[in-house]
SEPA-250114 format. One record per residue (C-alpha): residue number from 1; x, y, z. Coordinates in pm, 1 decimal, decimal comma, padded with zeros to 6 digits. Layout:
SEPA-250114
<k->NUM&X->X&Y->Y&Z->Z>
...
end
This chain:
SEPA-250114
<k->1&X->21755,8&Y->05587,6&Z->13342,4>
<k->2&X->21770,0&Y->05243,6&Z->13505,1>
<k->3&X->21570,0&Y->05349,2&Z->13808,5>
<k->4&X->21191,1&Y->05337,0&Z->13852,6>
<k->5&X->21030,3&Y->05683,0&Z->13861,9>
<k->6&X->20982,5&Y->05690,5&Z->14236,8>
<k->7&X->21356,6&Y->05657,9&Z->14294,8>
<k->8&X->21502,5&Y->05834,6&Z->13986,4>
<k->9&X->21381,8&Y->06182,4&Z->14095,2>
<k->10&X->21582,7&Y->06166,4&Z->14416,2>
<k->11&X->21905,4&Y->06007,8&Z->14286,1>
<k->12&X->22094,5&Y->06325,1&Z->14201,0>
<k->13&X->22020,5&Y->06472,4&Z->14547,0>
<k->14&X->22160,0&Y->06155,0&Z->14705,2>
<k->15&X->22485,8&Y->06201,1&Z->14509,1>
<k->16&X->22508,4&Y->06572,3&Z->14588,6>
<k->17&X->22455,7&Y->06510,6&Z->14958,6>
<k->18&X->22728,9&Y->06246,2&Z->14960,8>
<k->19&X->22979,7&Y->06472,5&Z->14783,7>
<k->20&X->22908,1&Y->06756,8&Z->15024,9>
<k->21&X->22889,9&Y->06565,1&Z->15353,9>
<k->22&X->23061,7&Y->06231,8&Z->15289,1>
<k->23&X->22758,7&Y->06045,8&Z->15434,2>
<k->24&X->22740,1&Y->05705,3&Z->15274,0>
<k->25&X->22389,4&Y->05572,3&Z->15220,0>
<k->26&X->22458,8&Y->05301,3&Z->14962,0>
<k->27&X->22827,6&Y->05312,7&Z->14891,2>
<k->28&X->23012,9&Y->05010,6&Z->15022,9>
<k->29&X->22686,8&Y->04814,9&Z->15082,0>
<k->30&X->22470,1&Y->04573,2&Z->14894,1>
<k->31&X->22095,9&Y->04571,5&Z->14897,3>
<k->32&X->21796,5&Y->04452,3&Z->14702,4>
<k->33&X->21627,6&Y->04714,8&Z->14486,2>
<k->34&X->21411,0&Y->04740,4&Z->14177,4>
<k->35&X->21552,3&Y->04846,4&Z->13838,9>
<k->36&X->21397,2&Y->04957,2&Z->13510,5>
<k->37&X->21467,4&Y->04826,4&Z->13163,6>
<k->38&X->21456,9&Y->05030,8&Z->12843,1>
<k->39&X->21111,2&Y->04897,4&Z->12768,5>
<k->40&X->20990,8&Y->05031,8&Z->13106,8>
<k->41&X->20954,7&Y->04693,8&Z->13274,8>
<k->42&X->21060,2&Y->04663,6&Z->13632,9>
<k->43&X->21265,9&Y->04375,9&Z->13782,4>
<k->44&X->21421,5&Y->04279,0&Z->14115,6>
<k->45&X->21797,9&Y->04304,7&Z->14144,6>
<k->46&X->22081,7&Y->04315,5&Z->14397,0>
<k->47&X->22280,2&Y->04643,3&Z->14383,8>
<k->48&X->22630,3&Y->04685,5&Z->14518,1>
<k->49&X->22806,3&Y->05026,0&Z->14497,8>
<k->50&X->23174,1&Y->05109,3&Z->14554,0>
<k->51&X->23388,6&Y->05422,8&Z->14498,8>
<k->52&X->23728,0&Y->05441,9&Z->14327,9>
<k->53&X->23903,4&Y->05736,8&Z->14495,7>
<k->54&X->24177,5&Y->05772,2&Z->14238,3>
<k->55&X->23935,4&Y->05826,6&Z->13953,7>
<k->56&X->23648,7&Y->05971,0&Z->14146,7>
<k->57&X->23421,0&Y->05722,0&Z->13980,3>
<k->58&X->23140,3&Y->05532,1&Z->14155,5>
<k->59&X->23084,7&Y->05177,5&Z->14027,9>
<k->60&X->22754,5&Y->04986,0&Z->14057,6>
<k->61&X->22721,8&Y->04609,9&Z->14023,1>
<k->62&X->22369,2&Y->04486,0&Z->13941,8>
<k->63&X->22252,2&Y->04123,6&Z->13957,4>
<k->64&X->21908,8&Y->04034,5&Z->13817,7>
<k->65&X->21736,8&Y->03815,2&Z->14079,2>
<k->66&X->21401,7&Y->03779,6&Z->13909,0>
<k->67&X->21433,2&Y->03399,7&Z->13879,7>
<k->68&X->21552,7&Y->03360,8&Z->14234,3>
<k->69&X->21270,1&Y->03579,1&Z->14369,6>
<k->70&X->21012,1&Y->03380,6&Z->14175,6>
<k->71&X->21156,1&Y->03054,3&Z->14319,4>
<k->72&X->21149,7&Y->03200,8&Z->14669,3>
<k->73&X->20789,9&Y->03316,1&Z->14622,1>
<k->74&X->20689,8&Y->02966,9&Z->14501,2>
<k->75&X->20862,3&Y->02801,3&Z->14796,8>
<k->76&X->20695,8&Y->03048,1&Z->15034,6>
<k->77&X->20356,3&Y->02988,7&Z->14877,5>
<k->78&X->20397,5&Y->02610,5&Z->14908,7>
<k->79&X->20505,3&Y->02652,6&Z->15267,8>
<k->80&X->20199,1&Y->02859,3&Z->15344,8>
<k->81&X->19978,3&Y->02602,8&Z->15171,8>
<k->82&X->20138,9&Y->02320,9&Z->15374,0>
<k->83&X->20077,4&Y->02516,1&Z->15694,5>
<k->84&X->19715,2&Y->02568,7&Z->15596,7>
<k->85&X->19671,0&Y->02197,3&Z->15519,0>
<k->86&X->19827,5&Y->02102,9&Z->15854,2>
<k->87&X->19600,8&Y->02353,2&Z->16031,0>
<k->88&X->19298,8&Y->02213,5&Z->15845,6>
<k->89&X->19368,0&Y->01861,8&Z->15982,0>
<k->90&X->19121,3&Y->01730,3&Z->16236,0>
<k->91&X->19396,8&Y->01547,7&Z->16426,8>
<k->92&X->19630,3&Y->01728,2&Z->16657,2>
<k->93&X->19988,4&Y->01752,6&Z->16520,6>
<k->94&X->20308,9&Y->01811,7&Z->16715,7>
<k->95&X->20666,7&Y->01851,8&Z->16589,1>
<k->96&X->20936,8&Y->01804,3&Z->16852,7>
<k->97&X->21315,0&Y->01807,1&Z->16841,9>
<k->98&X->21564,3&Y->01553,1&Z->16980,0>
<k->99&X->21522,0&Y->01698,4&Z->17329,5>
<k->100&X->21143,6&Y->01657,3&Z->17321,3>
<k->101&X->21084,2&Y->02032,7&Z->17287,0>
<k->102&X->20775,2&Y->02135,3&Z->17090,6>
<k->103&X->20869,5&Y->02336,3&Z->16778,9>
<k->104&X->20540,6&Y->02334,2&Z->16594,9>
<k->105&X->20172,4&Y->02259,2&Z->16655,2>
<k->106&X->19861,6&Y->02291,8&Z->16442,1>
<k->107&X->19529,9&Y->02458,9&Z->16524,9>
<k->108&X->19364,2&Y->02125,9&Z->16614,0>
<k->109&X->19622,2&Y->02078,8&Z->16892,9>
<k->110&X->19503,2&Y->02393,6&Z->17068,5>
<k->111&X->19138,4&Y->02284,9&Z->17036,3>
<k->112&X->19207,1&Y->01932,6&Z->17169,0>
<k->113&X->19442,9&Y->02020,9&Z->17455,3>
<k->114&X->19346,8&Y->02377,2&Z->17559,3>
<k->115&X->19690,3&Y->02540,2&Z->17535,9>
<k->116&X->19751,7&Y->02817,4&Z->17279,4>
<k->117&X->20015,4&Y->02776,3&Z->17011,2>
<k->118&X->20234,5&Y->03031,1&Z->17187,2>
<k->119&X->20204,6&Y->02832,6&Z->17512,9>
<k->120&X->20298,1&Y->02508,4&Z->17337,7>
<k->121&X->20614,2&Y->02628,9&Z->17156,7>
<k->122&X->20927,6&Y->02572,6&Z->17364,3>
<k->123&X->20760,1&Y->02335,9&Z->17613,8>
<k->124&X->20852,7&Y->01968,9&Z->17659,0>
<k->125&X->20602,3&Y->01736,2&Z->17492,8>
<k->126&X->20556,9&Y->01564,6&Z->17826,8>
<k->127&X->20308,1&Y->01839,7&Z->17924,5>
<k->128&X->20037,8&Y->01654,3&Z->17729,0>
<k->129&X->20108,7&Y->01321,1&Z->17904,4>
<k->130&X->19968,0&Y->01185,4&Z->18229,5>
<k->131&X->20227,5&Y->01202,0&Z->18512,4>
<k->132&X->20328,4&Y->00834,4&Z->18501,3>
<k->133&X->20415,6&Y->00855,8&Z->18127,6>
<k->134&X->20556,7&Y->01210,5&Z->18141,6>
<k->135&X->20827,5&Y->01111,6&Z->18391,1>
<k->136&X->20963,9&Y->00847,9&Z->18153,2>
<k->137&X->20928,1&Y->01018,4&Z->17815,5>
<k->138&X->21268,6&Y->01182,5&Z->17791,5>
<k->139&X->21427,1&Y->00850,5&Z->17882,0>
<k->140&X->21243,7&Y->00679,0&Z->17594,5>
<k->141&X->21359,0&Y->00945,1&Z->17349,0>
<k->142&X->21718,6&Y->00943,0&Z->17475,3>
<k->143&X->21733,6&Y->00564,6&Z->17459,8>
<k->144&X->21607,0&Y->00563,7&Z->17100,3>
<k->145&X->21867,0&Y->00819,9&Z->16988,8>
<k->146&X->22143,6&Y->00604,6&Z->17145,0>
<k->147&X->22026,5&Y->00256,2&Z->17043,5>
<k->148&X->21794,5&Y->00309,8&Z->16750,7>
<k->149&X->21537,9&Y->00082,9&Z->16918,0>
<k->150&X->21192,0&Y->00195,8&Z->16809,5>
<k->151&X->20918,1&Y->00158,0&Z->17073,2>
<k->152&X->20662,3&Y->00397,8&Z->16925,6>
<k->153&X->20811,9&Y->00550,4&Z->16614,2>
<k->154&X->20652,5&Y->00426,2&Z->16296,7>
<k->155&X->20364,0&Y->00275,3&Z->16494,3>
<k->156&X->20014,8&Y->00365,6&Z->16604,1>
<k->157&X->19862,8&Y->00277,5&Z->16938,6>
<k->158&X->19601,9&Y->00386,6&Z->17189,7>
<k->159&X->19731,9&Y->00593,3&Z->17482,4>
<k->160&X->19608,9&Y->00839,4&Z->17745,0>
<k->161&X->19667,3&Y->01210,4&Z->17691,6>
<k->162&X->19630,5&Y->01508,1&Z->17928,0>
<k->163&X->19460,8&Y->01842,7&Z->17864,4>
<k->164&X->19563,0&Y->02180,7&Z->18012,0>
<k->165&X->19291,9&Y->02150,0&Z->18276,6>
<k->166&X->19444,1&Y->01817,9&Z->18392,8>
<k->167&X->19169,9&Y->01591,1&Z->18256,5>
<k->168&X->19277,2&Y->01284,9&Z->18058,2>
<k->169&X->19122,6&Y->01123,2&Z->17752,2>
<k->170&X->19188,1&Y->00822,9&Z->17525,6>
<k->171&X->19360,4&Y->00893,8&Z->17196,7>
<k->172&X->19531,1&Y->00725,0&Z->16906,6>
<k->173&X->19896,5&Y->00830,3&Z->16877,0>
<k->174&X->20105,2&Y->00781,3&Z->16564,0>
<k->175&X->20468,4&Y->00890,1&Z->16545,8>
<k->176&X->20708,0&Y->00942,5&Z->16255,7>
<k->177&X->21069,6&Y->01051,7&Z->16234,4>
<k->178&X->21189,9&Y->01326,7&Z->15998,0>
<k->179&X->21562,6&Y->01378,8&Z->15920,8>
<k->180&X->21622,8&Y->01747,1&Z->15842,6>
<k->181&X->21983,6&Y->01800,1&Z->15727,9>
<k->182&X->22117,4&Y->01570,5&Z->15997,7>
<k->183&X->21888,9&Y->01703,9&Z->16264,6>
<k->184&X->21617,4&Y->01468,6&Z->16377,5>
<k->185&X->21259,6&Y->01584,0&Z->16435,9>
<k->186&X->20965,9&Y->01377,2&Z->16544,6>
<k->187&X->20606,3&Y->01424,5&Z->16429,6>
<k->188&X->20316,8&Y->01302,9&Z->16644,2>
<k->189&X->19957,0&Y->01274,4&Z->16522,9>
<k->190&X->19698,5&Y->01253,8&Z->16798,4>
<k->191&X->19332,5&Y->01168,9&Z->16747,5>
<k->192&X->19088,6&Y->01205,9&Z->17035,7>
<k->193&X->18878,3&Y->00887,7&Z->17039,5>
<k->194&X->18659,5&Y->00972,3&Z->17341,2>
<k->195&X->18340,8&Y->00978,0&Z->17130,0>
<k->196&X->18435,6&Y->00658,2&Z->16942,8>
<k->197&X->18510,4&Y->00479,9&Z->17272,7>
<k->198&X->18175,5&Y->00600,6&Z->17412,9>
<k->199&X->17999,5&Y->00476,6&Z->17101,8>
<k->200&X->18172,7&Y->00138,7&Z->17120,8>
<k->201&X->18078,9&Y->00111,0&Z->17487,4>
<k->202&X->17721,1&Y->00206,2&Z->17411,0>
<k->203&X->17712,4&Y->-00045,0&Z->17126,0>
<k->204&X->17851,0&Y->-00318,3&Z->17349,7>
<k->205&X->17592,4&Y->-00239,0&Z->17616,0>
<k->206&X->17316,4&Y->-00239,0&Z->17350,8>
<k->207&X->17436,1&Y->-00574,3&Z->17211,4>
<k->208&X->17444,3&Y->-00719,4&Z->17563,0>
<k->209&X->17094,2&Y->-00586,3&Z->17626,7>
<k->210&X->16974,9&Y->-00728,0&Z->17293,8>
<k->211&X->17138,7&Y->-01060,6&Z->17368,9>
<k->212&X->16962,4&Y->-01077,9&Z->17705,0>
<k->213&X->16629,0&Y->-00980,6&Z->17544,6>
<k->214&X->16669,9&Y->-01246,7&Z->17274,0>
<k->215&X->16750,0&Y->-01503,7&Z->17544,3>
<k->216&X->16424,9&Y->-01416,5&Z->17722,1>
<k->217&X->16188,4&Y->-01371,3&Z->17428,4>
<k->218&X->16149,2&Y->-01519,0&Z->17078,0>
<k->219&X->16354,8&Y->-01312,0&Z->16835,5>
<k->220&X->16060,8&Y->-01175,3&Z->16632,3>
<k->221&X->15883,7&Y->-01071,7&Z->16959,7>
<k->222&X->16201,8&Y->-00910,0&Z->17093,4>
<k->223&X->16235,0&Y->-00702,5&Z->16773,8>
<k->224&X->15874,1&Y->-00591,2&Z->16801,4>
<k->225&X->15921,3&Y->-00496,7&Z->17163,8>
<k->226&X->16224,6&Y->-00282,3&Z->17078,5>
<k->227&X->16032,3&Y->-00100,2&Z->16806,1>
<k->228&X->15717,3&Y->-00056,4&Z->17012,2>
<k->229&X->15742,3&Y->-00108,5&Z->17392,6>
<k->230&X->15360,3&Y->-00108,2&Z->17430,5>
<k->231&X->15173,9&Y->-00430,4&Z->17510,9>
<k->232&X->15212,4&Y->-00719,6&Z->17268,4>
<k->233&X->14919,7&Y->-00961,6&Z->17248,0>
<k->234&X->14845,0&Y->-01182,9&Z->16945,4>
<k->235&X->14613,4&Y->-01468,8&Z->16859,8>
<k->236&X->14770,1&Y->-01779,3&Z->16706,2>
<k->237&X->14548,8&Y->-02056,8&Z->16569,8>
<k->238&X->14801,7&Y->-02343,7&Z->16557,4>
<k->239&X->15053,6&Y->-02355,4&Z->16841,8>
<k->240&X->15185,0&Y->-02670,9&Z->17008,6>
<k->241&X->15241,3&Y->-02659,6&Z->17386,2>
<k->242&X->15444,9&Y->-02903,4&Z->17600,5>
<k->243&X->15452,6&Y->-02938,8&Z->17975,6>
<k->244&X->15706,5&Y->-03163,9&Z->18152,1>
<k->245&X->15709,7&Y->-03238,5&Z->18525,9>
<k->246&X->15929,2&Y->-03450,1&Z->18753,8>
<k->247&X->15740,5&Y->-03738,4&Z->18907,4>
<k->248&X->15736,9&Y->-03728,2&Z->19289,7>
<k->249&X->15933,7&Y->-03402,8&Z->19297,6>
<k->250&X->15793,9&Y->-03276,2&Z->19630,8>
<k->251&X->15876,4&Y->-03598,6&Z->19823,4>
<k->252&X->16219,6&Y->-03619,0&Z->19664,1>
<k->253&X->16323,9&Y->-03262,3&Z->19738,4>
<k->254&X->16196,8&Y->-03271,0&Z->20095,8>
<k->255&X->16509,8&Y->-03465,3&Z->20189,7>
<k->256&X->16746,3&Y->-03265,4&Z->19971,7>
<k->257&X->16931,8&Y->-02946,7&Z->20055,1>
<k->258&X->16834,4&Y->-02631,7&Z->19862,2>
<k->259&X->17172,6&Y->-02637,4&Z->19690,1>
<k->260&X->17128,1&Y->-02994,6&Z->19572,4>
<k->261&X->16778,1&Y->-02919,2&Z->19441,3>
<k->262&X->16911,2&Y->-02629,7&Z->19232,9>
<k->263&X->17208,6&Y->-02832,4&Z->19105,6>
<k->264&X->16979,4&Y->-03118,0&Z->18998,5>
<k->265&X->16730,6&Y->-02890,1&Z->18822,2>
<k->266&X->17006,5&Y->-02690,3&Z->18653,0>
<k->267&X->17165,9&Y->-03009,0&Z->18519,3>
<k->268&X->16849,9&Y->-03156,0&Z->18372,6>
<k->269&X->16699,8&Y->-02828,6&Z->18251,6>
<k->270&X->17028,6&Y->-02730,9&Z->18082,2>
<k->271&X->16999,4&Y->-03049,9&Z->17877,9>
<k->272&X->16646,8&Y->-02945,2&Z->17780,7>
<k->273&X->16764,3&Y->-02592,2&Z->17695,0>
<k->274&X->17019,6&Y->-02739,6&Z->17456,9>
<k->275&X->16739,2&Y->-02930,4&Z->17278,9>
<k->276&X->16524,3&Y->-02614,2&Z->17260,1>
<k->277&X->16797,4&Y->-02454,2&Z->17048,3>
<k->278&X->16839,0&Y->-02767,2&Z->16836,4>
<k->279&X->16470,2&Y->-02779,5&Z->16750,2>
<k->280&X->16421,5&Y->-02402,2&Z->16731,8>
<k->281&X->16143,9&Y->-02392,4&Z->16991,3>
<k->282&X->16028,2&Y->-02133,8&Z->17243,5>
<k->283&X->16107,2&Y->-02197,3&Z->17610,3>
<k->284&X->15827,7&Y->-02015,7&Z->17794,1>
<k->285&X->15928,7&Y->-02069,8&Z->18158,8>
<k->286&X->16014,6&Y->-02307,2&Z->18438,2>
<k->287&X->15805,3&Y->-02310,7&Z->18755,2>
<k->288&X->15965,5&Y->-02529,3&Z->19018,5>
<k->289&X->16011,8&Y->-02863,3&Z->18847,4>
<k->290&X->15772,2&Y->-02778,5&Z->18562,1>
<k->291&X->15925,6&Y->-02704,5&Z->18222,2>
<k->292&X->15707,7&Y->-02535,2&Z->17955,8>
<k->293&X->15800,6&Y->-02523,8&Z->17584,4>
<k->294&X->15601,5&Y->-02430,7&Z->17275,1>
<k->295&X->15648,6&Y->-02410,0&Z->16904,3>
<k->296&X->15736,2&Y->-02055,8&Z->16805,5>
<k->297&X->15397,4&Y->-01883,5&Z->16758,1>
<k->298&X->15438,6&Y->-01694,8&Z->16433,9>
<k->299&X->15248,8&Y->-01714,0&Z->16105,9>
<k->300&X->15572,6&Y->-01629,7&Z->15926,6>
<k->301&X->15744,9&Y->-01954,9&Z->16026,5>
<k->302&X->15695,2&Y->-02290,3&Z->15860,9>
<k->303&X->15407,9&Y->-02500,4&Z->15993,5>
<k->304&X->15605,4&Y->-02794,3&Z->16135,9>
<k->305&X->15589,7&Y->-02680,6&Z->16496,5>
<k->306&X->15396,5&Y->-02984,4&Z->16618,7>
<k->307&X->15638,9&Y->-03235,6&Z->16473,1>
<k->308&X->15935,3&Y->-03043,3&Z->16614,5>
<k->309&X->15776,8&Y->-03041,2&Z->16961,1>
<k->310&X->15715,4&Y->-03417,8&Z->16937,5>
<k->311&X->16076,4&Y->-03481,5&Z->16836,3>
<k->312&X->16185,8&Y->-03256,4&Z->17123,0>
<k->313&X->15972,9&Y->-03459,3&Z->17370,3>
<k->314&X->16128,1&Y->-03786,4&Z->17258,9>
<k->315&X->16475,9&Y->-03643,8&Z->17303,3>
<k->316&X->16376,8&Y->-03502,7&Z->17645,1>
<k->317&X->16314,2&Y->-03856,4&Z->17757,3>
<k->318&X->16646,8&Y->-03959,8&Z->17614,7>
<k->319&X->16812,7&Y->-03670,1&Z->17804,8>
<k->320&X->16648,4&Y->-03791,6&Z->18124,3>
<k->321&X->16788,0&Y->-04141,8&Z->18067,4>
<k->322&X->17131,0&Y->-03990,4&Z->18005,8>
<k->323&X->17104,0&Y->-03797,5&Z->18330,9>
<k->324&X->17005,4&Y->-04112,7&Z->18520,5>
<k->325&X->17306,4&Y->-04301,1&Z->18370,6>
<k->326&X->17539,5&Y->-04053,6&Z->18544,1>
<k->327&X->17438,7&Y->-04198,9&Z->18879,9>
<k->328&X->17276,5&Y->-03889,7&Z->19031,3>
<k->329&X->17344,4&Y->-03846,8&Z->19401,2>
<k->330&X->16979,1&Y->-03845,1&Z->19503,7>
<k->331&X->16865,2&Y->-04126,9&Z->19278,3>
<k->332&X->16715,5&Y->-04144,6&Z->18933,5>
<k->333&X->16430,3&Y->-03921,6&Z->18822,7>
<k->334&X->16132,1&Y->-03968,5&Z->18592,2>
<k->335&X->15920,7&Y->-03724,8&Z->18397,4>
<k->336&X->15563,1&Y->-03695,6&Z->18277,2>
<k->337&X->15518,6&Y->-03503,3&Z->17953,4>
<k->338&X->15196,8&Y->-03369,7&Z->17806,7>
<k->339&X->15142,0&Y->-03209,9&Z->17465,9>
<k->340&X->14842,1&Y->-03035,0&Z->17309,4>
<k->341&X->14802,9&Y->-02814,2&Z->17003,6>
<k->342&X->14549,2&Y->-02546,6&Z->16921,3>
<k->343&X->14463,4&Y->-02175,9&Z->16955,7>
<k->344&X->14651,4&Y->-01955,9&Z->17203,1>
<k->345&X->14683,7&Y->-01590,8&Z->17295,7>
<k->346&X->15046,6&Y->-01496,4&Z->17339,5>
<k->347&X->15193,4&Y->-01174,8&Z->17469,7>
<k->348&X->15447,5&Y->-00992,9&Z->17681,7>
<k->349&X->15334,1&Y->-00934,1&Z->18036,9>
<k->350&X->15449,8&Y->-00649,0&Z->18262,6>
<k->351&X->15729,0&Y->-00395,3&Z->18233,3>
<k->352&X->15991,8&Y->-00572,7&Z->18443,0>
<k->353&X->16152,0&Y->-00911,1&Z->18385,2>
<k->354&X->15968,1&Y->-00954,2&Z->18055,4>
<k->355&X->15789,4&Y->-01284,5&Z->18002,1>
<k->356&X->15641,8&Y->-01399,8&Z->17673,5>
<k->357&X->15355,8&Y->-01604,4&Z->17811,8>
<k->358&X->15056,7&Y->-01790,5&Z->17662,1>
<k->359&X->14699,1&Y->-01842,9&Z->17756,7>
<k->360&X->14413,1&Y->-02035,7&Z->17613,9>
<k->361&X->14230,9&Y->-02368,1&Z->17607,7>
<k->362&X->14522,5&Y->-02548,0&Z->17435,9>
<k->363&X->14757,2&Y->-02438,9&Z->17717,8>
<k->364&X->14519,0&Y->-02574,9&Z->17981,5>
<k->365&X->14477,5&Y->-02903,4&Z->17791,5>
<k->366&X->14854,4&Y->-02947,8&Z->17758,2>
<k->367&X->14885,2&Y->-02904,1&Z->18134,9>
<k->368&X->14607,4&Y->-03161,6&Z->18189,5>
<k->369&X->14786,8&Y->-03403,3&Z->17952,5>
<k->370&X->15091,5&Y->-03385,7&Z->18172,4>
<k->371&X->14900,8&Y->-03406,7&Z->18502,3>
<k->372&X->14699,2&Y->-03711,7&Z->18392,7>
<k->373&X->14992,3&Y->-03875,0&Z->18212,1>
<k->374&X->15202,2&Y->-04176,1&Z->18307,9>
<k->375&X->15554,4&Y->-04169,2&Z->18445,7>
<k->376&X->15813,5&Y->-04192,9&Z->18170,6>
<k->377&X->15548,3&Y->-04140,2&Z->17898,2>
<k->378&X->15451,3&Y->-03860,2&Z->17659,6>
<k->379&X->15072,9&Y->-03816,3&Z->17655,5>
<k->380&X->14918,4&Y->-03618,6&Z->17371,7>
<k->381&X->14574,8&Y->-03520,8&Z->17237,2>
<k->382&X->14408,9&Y->-03648,0&Z->16920,3>
<k->383&X->14488,9&Y->-03310,8&Z->16754,0>
<k->384&X->14859,4&Y->-03366,5&Z->16811,1>
<k->385&X->14838,0&Y->-03711,9&Z->16646,1>
<k->386&X->14668,7&Y->-03554,6&Z->16344,0>
<k->387&X->14912,6&Y->-03261,4&Z->16320,6>
<k->388&X->15242,0&Y->-03440,7&Z->16383,0>
<k->389&X->15238,8&Y->-03629,9&Z->16052,9>
<k->390&X->15322,8&Y->-03986,5&Z->15945,1>
<k->391&X->15675,2&Y->-03999,9&Z->16083,4>
<k->392&X->15556,1&Y->-04068,5&Z->16436,8>
<k->393&X->15419,9&Y->-04375,4&Z->16610,4>
<k->394&X->15135,6&Y->-04322,6&Z->16864,4>
<k->395&X->14959,0&Y->-04573,9&Z->17085,6>
<k->396&X->14601,9&Y->-04508,5&Z->17186,9>
<k->397&X->14572,3&Y->-04500,8&Z->17564,9>
<k->398&X->14194,2&Y->-04462,6&Z->17575,6>
<k->399&X->13941,8&Y->-04206,8&Z->17693,2>
<k->400&X->14007,3&Y->-04006,6&Z->18004,9>
<k->401&X->13800,6&Y->-03763,2&Z->18203,5>
<k->402&X->13993,4&Y->-03436,5&Z->18178,3>
<k->403&X->13917,7&Y->-03154,4&Z->18423,4>
<k->404&X->13740,5&Y->-02870,9&Z->18245,7>
<k->405&X->13704,4&Y->-03071,0&Z->17922,2>
<k->406&X->13515,6&Y->-03387,7&Z->18009,2>
<k->407&X->13584,3&Y->-03710,1&Z->17815,2>
<k->408&X->13890,5&Y->-03690,7&Z->17584,7>
<k->409&X->14067,8&Y->-03948,4&Z->17371,9>
<k->410&X->14439,0&Y->-03950,0&Z->17452,8>
<k->411&X->14747,4&Y->-04112,9&Z->17301,2>
<k->412&X->15104,3&Y->-04200,2&Z->17397,5>
<k->413&X->15387,7&Y->-04085,7&Z->17168,7>
<k->414&X->15615,0&Y->-04385,6&Z->17131,3>
<k->415&X->15873,2&Y->-04301,1&Z->16863,2>
<k->416&X->15953,7&Y->-04110,6&Z->16549,7>
<k->417&X->16038,2&Y->-04312,3&Z->16241,0>
<k->418&X->16265,2&Y->-04044,0&Z->16101,7>
<k->419&X->16457,9&Y->-04007,6&Z->16425,6>
<k->420&X->16503,8&Y->-04384,5&Z->16451,2>
<k->421&X->16665,9&Y->-04382,1&Z->16107,7>
<k->422&X->16873,8&Y->-04061,9&Z->16138,8>
<k->423&X->16947,3&Y->-04063,0&Z->16515,0>
<k->424&X->16827,1&Y->-03800,5&Z->16753,8>
<k->425&X->16968,8&Y->-03460,2&Z->16827,5>
<k->426&X->17148,1&Y->-03594,3&Z->17138,2>
<k->427&X->17341,4&Y->-03866,4&Z->16957,3>
<k->428&X->17710,0&Y->-03773,2&Z->16946,8>
<k->429&X->17653,6&Y->-03430,3&Z->17107,5>
<k->430&X->17730,7&Y->-03303,0&Z->17449,9>
<k->431&X->17491,3&Y->-03040,9&Z->17588,0>
<k->432&X->17634,4&Y->-02724,7&Z->17735,2>
<k->433&X->17531,7&Y->-02612,2&Z->18084,9>
<k->434&X->17332,2&Y->-02298,2&Z->18134,3>
<k->435&X->17214,1&Y->-02112,7&Z->18440,3>
<k->436&X->16863,9&Y->-02197,6&Z->18549,2>
end
């Protein structure tokens, strides 16, 4: 009556067979079976049967294990869920014992390293390490167990790992220690960062390329060139151009070594480059001893380019005086500077060694201002005087015959009132040296 139907029908035959043959199937043993209550419900129980020979009675002891079975089922379900979560992890996971033997891995480990789970289990964890690290690993683990000194445990660092095919890759390794009833286990989490490292390298190369491009071209032109590598050519109605040239350069350098010429030009031009950044101007190029600078040709920028170029020119002369005060080896130098303002066409020329160059009548006039200028003076056109504003002092030089233009009224830039009051960009600052 206490047995489920599938078992109850056969019980009497079991008893009869035992009485006839003495073959014990259950007697003297204990096993887990199912039992039936009066209401017909079934439950798990442990059944132990023994025989009392004196009385001929068979005694059964039944323990209801419903609660225990439910607890075991819950623990098993949680264990399976944990295993699924571990297997769902993107990072490779290893569990090793105190001897470094792999006891557990997740699915990601097989994908990352190439070994199957069966191949991993029972192997020393050193199989995933490059040879130079693998040879020392057991020593690290043994030393930790003896001294308690943690070199990696509880930390995260970048290391090299080895795949089954022998190839190595960069990864982030994090290690934790788990104490399981006095037995230590170590859990390692490994994340392959090959892609991230490649992206970082590509980003660094891109930033270096951008930095070089921004050093060659005005920033807004560089951005346009990156977005559209086709030809860039624009018309600007109000751009100020400056040319500066060393007086007597050819005669001076004829008695100098090539190295000394380059050292001299690098020194003085580095001082000018420093001023270009201070005044936010556009260095176009240097040709021999000629230095060409313009206001940044963009309609989006404020329209004070002419005054900034004039201030720049005054500080160029101050930079030359500073250079001469250092007692240059081949004697002091002097510059002629010419400035003009007007319409220009500006664009990027060629596909190699990009150059943001300018053309137009104003460019030619600025060059003529320099060529017909006086040593140590800044010669400008009437348009520059009108555009520079009231903060500057100009002295009329007179009317000159300018090649390609005929008679032109020219002026000498003497000073800037604002700079005289507030000091120039060079006061109290030391320019940094740049390559030519």
